[in-house]
N, C-alpha and C positions, 0 to 999 in steps of 0.2 A: 504494500500500500504506500501512498505518497508520504504519509507521516513517517513510516519506517525508513523510507529512502532519505527523507530530510534529516532524521536523527543520525543516520549513518554519515551523511555529508557533514553535519555539524561536528561529529566526533573526529572526522578526518581533518577538518579545519583546525580544531584544537590541537591535534597531534602535530600539525605543522609548526606550532609554537611561534607563530608570527601573524600579524594582521595583514589584510590584503585589500584589494580594490572593491570588494563587495561584502566584507565582513569586518566586524570591529569587536574587541573584547572589552568588557567592563567588569571590574571587581565586584561592584554592587549596584543596586538600582539608583537612579538619579534622585537626589534629595530635592526638597522643595526649593532650595536655593539654586538648583541646577536645571530648572525647567527649560531655560533657554538652550542649555547644552543638549537636552533631550530633543528639542525641536530641531536644532541645527543638525544633529546627527541623523535624524530621520530624513530631513531634506537632502542632505548629502548623499545618503544611500538610495533615496528615491530617484535621485538624478545620477545614479552610478553609470559608468561608461561601458559596462559589460553587457547591458541589455538583458538583465536577468533579475530574479529575486535577490534580495540582500538581507544580511543578518546582523543584529546587535546581540551578541552572546554575553549574557549577564551571569556572574557568579564564577568567573575565572581569574585566578591569581597569576597575573603575568610575571610577577617578580619571584614566583616560586614554581618555576618549571611549568607554568600554565595548568596547575592543578585546580580541580573544581573545589570551590569553597562552599557552595550551596546558597540558596536564597530563602529557605523556609522561614527564617527568623528576620528577614529584611523588612523593616517597618515601612519602607518606601515602595515595596513591591506593588506592581500594577497588573491588572488583567486587561484583556482586549477592550472591554467596554470603557474602562478608565482611560486608555490611550485614545480611543475614538473620541471620547468626550473632550480630552485635552486638545485634540487637533480641531475640533468642531468650531471653536470660537476664534481660531486664528485666521487672519485675513489673507487667504491664498488667492492668487489671480483666478478670476472666473469662478471662484468658490469650489475649485477642484482640488481635493486633498489627497495625499498619499493614502493608500490602503495598507493598513498594518493589522497584525494580530500577534498575540503572545502564545508561544508553544513551549510547554515545559517538558523536560526529559531528565532521566536519571543517568548520572555518570559517576562511576566509582562510588555508588551508593549515596550520592549527593544530588539534590535537585538543582538544576540550572534552568534559567528562563532564556528564551530566544524571542526577540522582537523581529518578526518576519516583515520585511518591507517589500510588498509585492511589485513585480515589474509592471510597468504601465507605459502606454504610448502618449500619455498626457504630459510628458516632459516639455520644458523644464518646469518644475514646481518652484514657485517663489512667492514671497509675501508682497502684498500691496500696502501693508501698514506695518510699521516696525513693532517687534515684540522684544522688549528689553534690549539686549544688544545684538539681536538678530535683525539685520537691516532689511528695510523694504527695497524691493526691486533688485536685490543682489541675488545672483544665481549661484548656488553652491553645488559642488560635486565632490567626488573623491578620486584622487589619483594615487595609484599604488595603495599605501597605507595612510595617506594624509588627506584630511578634509580641507576644503577651501576655508581660509580664516573668515570669521564672521564679518570683519570690517572690509573684506574684499569680495570681488566677484570672480567667477571662474575665468580662465583664459578663453579668449574669443573662439578659438577652434573647438574647444569643448562645448561652449554655449551653442555654436553652430551645429555641432553633432546632436545635441539634445533637441533643437528645433527640427532638424532633419528627421529625427526619430518620431516626433509628433506628427509630421506631415507624411510619414511613410517613405521618405526619400532614401533611407538606408536599406530598404527592403529590396530583395531580388524580385524579378517579375513573378516567379512562382509563389513567393511569400505574399506579394500583393494580391494576386488572384485568389489565393487561399483566404485572405481576409475578406475580399469582396464576396466570396461564395457564402459567407455567413449571412448575407442579406439577399435572399432570392428575389425580393420585391424590386431590387435595383437592376435586375436583368430583364432584357427584352427579347422577344422571340424574333429571330431572323427568318426571312422567307425559307420555307422548307422545300427541299427537292426530293427526288426519289432515293437519294443516297444518304442524307444526313438530316438530323434535327439539331439546329444551332441556336444558341443564345449569345447575346453580347451585353456587356455592361453599359448601361445607358449614359454614364458619365465618362467612362474610359472604354470606348468601343473597340480599342485595339486588343482588349482582352475578350476572348471567346471560348465557349465550351460547346462541344457537339458530341453526338453519338450517331453511329452508323445505323442504317436500316436494312442492310443486306448481309447480316451476320450469319454464322453457321447455325443451322437449325437442329443439330444433333447434340448428343452428349447430355446425359441426365445427371442431376445431383439430388441428394435425398430431400432437400428443402422444397423442391418443385412439387412433391407429392402432397404438400399441405395446401396447394392451390386448387381452385375449381377446375381451371384449365392447366394441365400439367405439362403441356408441350413446351420444350425449351426454345428460347429465342435469344441467342447470344449476340451482343453488340460490342463495339469498341468505343470507349469514351476518349476524346482527345481535347487537350487544353492548349490554347494557342496564345502567344503574345505577338501581335501582327501576324506574320507568316511563319513564325518560329514555333515549332511544336515543343512544348514544355514538358508534357507528361501524357501518358496513356494508361488507361485502366480497362479491364474487361467489365462489361455491363451485362445485365440480363433483364429482359422484358418478361414480366411475370403475369400469369393469369390472362393470357391472350392479349397482352399489351395494356392491361388496365393499370399496371404499376411498373415503374422502371427504377433500377438501382444499380450501383456498382456491385459486382460479385464480392462476397465477403472473403477474407483471408482464410487460409487453411493452416492448421497446426495440429499437433497430437501430443499425447502423453505416453511415456514408456514406464513400465513397471519392472523392468529387468535391466541387466547390464548390456544388453545387445543394442539398445537405443532404437529399436524398432517400435513404431507407434502401436500401442495396444488399443488406444482410444483416439479417434480423430474428431475434430470439430471445426466449425466455421465461426468466424468472429470479426468484429470491428473493435478499434480502440478509439475512444472519444478524442477529438482534437486532431486526429490524423486526417490527411486529405481524403482517403476513401470514405471515412465516416462523414466528413463535412459534405462530400458530394452526395452521399446517401441521404442526408437531411435536405440538401439543396433540391433534389428532384422530387421530394415528397410533397405533394399538394393535397392535404387532407380534404376529402369531400364528404366524409361521413357516410359514404356508400361503398362502391366497388373498390376504388383505390385504397381507401382506408382499410377495408377488409383484407385486401391482398397484402398491404404493408404490414398489418398486424400479424397475419399468418406467417409472413416471412420472418419477422422478428421473433416469433415463437420458436423458430428453428435454429437460432444463432445465439452466440454469446456476445455481449457488448460490455467491454471493460472500460473502467474509468481512466486507466493509464497502462503503459507497458509494465510498470512495476507491479500493479495489481494483477496483471495477467501472469507474470512470473511467480508471484507469491501464491496465487491461486493454484497454479499447476503443482507447486510443492505440496500444498494442502491436499489436493486430490490424490497425489501419490501416497500420502499417509493414511487416507481414509477410504480409498477405493474398495478395500476389503469389506467395508460396511455399506456398500452401495445398495444393498437390498432395502435398507431403511428409507431410501429415496425413490423407490420404484413403484410405490402404491398408486394404483389408478392412472398410470400413464396411458394415455390414449394414442393409438396409432392411426394415421389416415389410411386410405386404401392404396395399396401398392399393386397395380395390375402387372401381369406378366409382360415384359418387354424383351423382345428377342435380342440376345447378345449381352444381357445384364443378369447379374445374380441378385435378385430382388431381396433375398434375405440379408445381404450386406447393407442395402439401403435401409431396411427396417432396423438393423442393428445400429447404424449410424444415427438414425433419427431417435431411437430409444436412448442411446448413450448421451446424446446432446440434451435430452430432457432431464436425465439424471444430473448432468453437469450444471444445468440451469438451476436446479434445486439446490445443488451443493454450493453454487455461487451465492444464492440467496442466504444460505446458512452461514457461509464464510463472512459475508458482509455484516452479520450480526455480532461477530466476535469482537 
């Protein structure tokens, strides 16, 4: 899970025994007299130049080999809501504030706190009204292990970078179109010919996405049998910037064309040392381009397309992150011998005999994925 991944990362940063461009160590929480320091540190890390989440790691003794001191008895300790309230009345430009939260973890039997400063494209964050000695209109950042001093503003090339980040100028064409695809309403239908169905971005028409209409009509997958019309209709999805092909994905038109989506990824789990998959499954990972396109093409109508979409998602796993996927696979390896407790009342659709296919294999794949979906629900309760 993401929390476990972050905890592992924080431990690795502490083991480096030095500060860096996106992390800072503090021996203890900020006292009432150091509220300006807290604000300044958050702003510097929110404007970090690494384009990623940043951390203020509290409860680390830098003068004693970076050993954890613990924060349980720290009278100045704050939780997420207290930090949000602290930032709420500060006069940030446009009223847009850094997103922060507090994550606690145990290290060497001592509790430390981490202020997580989320990555954002709303940079640069700066004040329109002075707060103590944190100046209005000064743009602060962090270079290597050093914050911009409160009385100064960041170097001009660093300020330019932060503005470029806000306007998406630092993004590659594929990163830009990935962001655009989060908003299907901003895409318009291009004239369709007998070969492709194409859309273009209404503000940046040089970005287009299309899928073919003349794909291969053979090859079955287990999830097709949960549809009313089980005939496979495979397509190719193409993403372009001007005439440059940026990426391609396989797509599938389900239920007689009532619903279209990129085909899910395939993976499996082994229960022995030979690394042969004993259980296979189809999946998406949220935030990845295949999943974003999966959501992009879904236009819920409360009728046939919605039904086809829901039946499709009944047959696949959707993970929150790559880390969750890996952790879940380890979980399954440890409990698969108890799979019978997850098999009650699993319903199977009709699998007609199709020449050239072993239908029992499709039934097994479908059944195993239903078991995995139930295991995933159980895993997320842990």
